[in-house]
N, C-alpha and C positions, 0 to 999 in steps of 0.2 A: 561045902555048902554056902554059896551068898543069900544072903538077903533080898530078894530081890524088889525094885524099888517101888515097882507095879509104873514109873515114870517114861516115859519116852524123851532120847533126847535128839539132835538134828545137829551133826558136826560138819561144817563146808571144808573142802579143802586140803581133803584127806590122801595124797596122791602117794608119798614116801612112807616107808617103815621107819625113817629116822627122824619125820616132819614131828611137829608139837600138833597138828591134830591127830596123829595115831597113838604119841601119848598122852592124848587127850581120850581117844577112846577106850584107851586101854584101863585108866583109871576110872571112869563112867563104869565101864563095865564090870570090872573090881566092886565096885560099890553097889553094885546091882541095876541101872540105867539100864531100859534096852537103845539098842544104836541104831540109826540111820547116819551114814556120812556119806559126802560126795566128793570123787576127786575129777581131773581134766587132765588127761595122760598127755596131751598136744602143749602144754602150756610147759607142763616139769621137764618134758622131754628137749624144748625150746631152748629152757631156763641151763641145759647141761648139769639137769642135778641128777643123783642118785637115785635113779627109779629105777623096778625091772616092768617089766610089760603087769605081771601076774602079781605085783604089791598089794593092791585092793585085794585082790580074791586071799592071795596068804593072809590079811589082816582077819577079814571078812570070816575066816574058817579058825584063827586063834581066838577072837571073840565069842565065837561060839561053844568052843570049847568051856566058858567063863560061865554056862547055863542063862546067860540073857538074848532074847531074841536079837537079829541083827538083820538088816539089809541096807543096800546101798545102791549110788544110781552116777554114771559117769553125767559128769554137767555144766556145759558152759555158761556159766554165771554171768556171757556180756550179752546172752540173747534177752530179748524183750520177754519173752515168755516163761522165761527160767525159774522166776520164784512162782507162777499156779504150775509147773512140772514138779516141783519140789514136795510142793506142800499134799499135789495130789498123790503124788506118788506114797509117800510117807504115809498119808492115812488107809491108802491100797493095803500098803505092805504091814506096817504096823500098829495103826492108829493115831489120834491126836494127839499132835506132842506136847510137851510140857516145856521143853528147854529148845533153845536155838545158841550153836555157838558158832558165830563168827568166826572164820579163820582164816579162809582163801583170801590171800593176797597177790596184785601182779605186783614186780618191783625188777625194773633195770634201772641202771645210771646214768645220769647225766646232768647237767648246769644248764647255769643261765645260756651258754656258749653253746650249746648242744642242741638243747630241749625243743621239740616241735609241739605242732598241732594233735599231730595222732599217736604220739607217742604220751604226752599228758591225756587225751578222751580214755586209751588204753586202762592206765593207770587210775583216771576219774570212774571207769564203768564197772571195776570189780571192786576197789577197794572203799567206793564211798555209795555208789549207785545201786549198787546190790545189795551193800551190809542194810540199806534205807529201808528198800523195797524188799528184803524177805523179811527185816524185824516184822518193819510194816503189816505186811500178810501174817506173819505168826500172830501180832496182837490183835489183828482184824478176826482171824479164828480160833482163837484162844477164847472156853468157854465157864471154865474151872475155877474161874472165879479167886481161885489163891495158887500159890506156888508157882506160877509163868514166871521163864527168867529168861533173858534177854543177854548174851557177855559177846563181845567185842574185841578180837584182837587189835594191840595200838603197840607203836613201838617206841614210847617216849618222844616227839616229837615236839615238846612244849620243854622238854630236860635240858635240852642243849640241841645245837644244829646237828645237820646230817647233810654235810659238803658230799658237793654229787650225786646226789641223791633228789633233785630239787622235785620231780613230780610223783615219788613217790611218800616224802615228807609232807607234802601238800597235802594230797588224798588221805592220806590216812591220818594227819590231824584233825581233818574236819570229823573223824571219829570221836572225839570230843568233845565237841559240839551237840553231834550228835545224841550222844548219850546223856547228857547233861538233859535235853529239852524232851526227850521221847521219855524218859525215864520220870517225868513229871506227867506227859500224856496218857500214860497208859499204868500206870498206880493207882486211878480205881478199879480198873478188871483184875489186878491182883498179881499183876508182875513188875519185877527189878530190871533194871537195866542197868548192865555196870560194861568198863573197860577195863581190859587187864594187858599194862607191857609187861615183857619178859625180861628186857633189857636184853643185851647180845645171847644168844643161844646157839648151841653148837647142835645142826643139826644137819650135817653133813656139808655145807659151803666153806666152812672154816680151812683156811692151811694153815700150816705150824706157824708161821711167820704170822698171822692173827691173832691166834692163838697165843702166843707169845707176848704183842704190844699187848691185848687183853687184859689178861688174867693178873697186872698188878693194878687194876684198875677193882677189882674186887676186890674186898677186905674178907671174904673168904681162905681166896688162893683158887678160887678154879673158876672155870667157864659156866655159865649157864646151862641148865641141860632139860629137853622138853619136860620131863619129870618134876622139874620144878617150878611150871607155869600149868601143867595140869593137874598137880593138886592143890593148887590157888584156887583150877574154877571148882576142883571138885567140892571144897567150899560153899564159894560162891552159889554154886546150884542146890546147895542142902537146903534144909529148913533152918537150921541154924542161922541164917544167911537172911535170914527174912527180914532184916530193918536195914539192910545196905543198899540203896540203892542212888543211884544217877552220880557214880564214883568212878577215877578212871586211876585203879592200883597200880601202883608200880612196885612190880613184886619181882625185883631183880638183884637179890642181892646185895646190894649198897653200890651198887656200880656208881665210882665217882668217874664222868667223861671231865 
């Protein structure tokens, strides 16, 4: 039997069983946190990622077997109403949340020669607008005075270039600035704010050629796995991480670009 933490964690972008969001949900549920996750199947299908229609319900059933409370919703984070809809549903289903994990992201390949206004806007709306508004809404609603956690996933945009991913790198890079400033603003409310860069992670998108090219860049001789970043996040949401805020943590196994 797990020891329930009596804390509620929101995790966005949990559509696929192979994804980082799923690993975070499982890790936190194993640690006794109640889970509310969001997914947006249309995006995963459009990106040709490995997702079955019933993956979210399979995950929900697996989490429930761990003895925690679980709820979820399909949510389009590009809509203006998304933050309000999310928090209303979380409170209705589980109660006031203690933790927000901004895991959802939008990513397509483009560079200086192919980028368009429309494509840049699509990246901005999910990667930074939604992250900023969800984080702000969480802080506005948080009344517990201690133990609040906001964690956003980033991709090491300031560790090296990401040629061919101009819109993604530009918008995700803004999370670093958001993390530092928001952490200062909400510390008096008892909330820590951090970002985690997991480095290249095998969530089903890597071909064998990509894996072979990346493996020599990891001193441990293997590619990052979703469970690696999930364990880092489990620490950051714990009471042991009370004194860590405003940080961008590069938990990427010593990856050398």
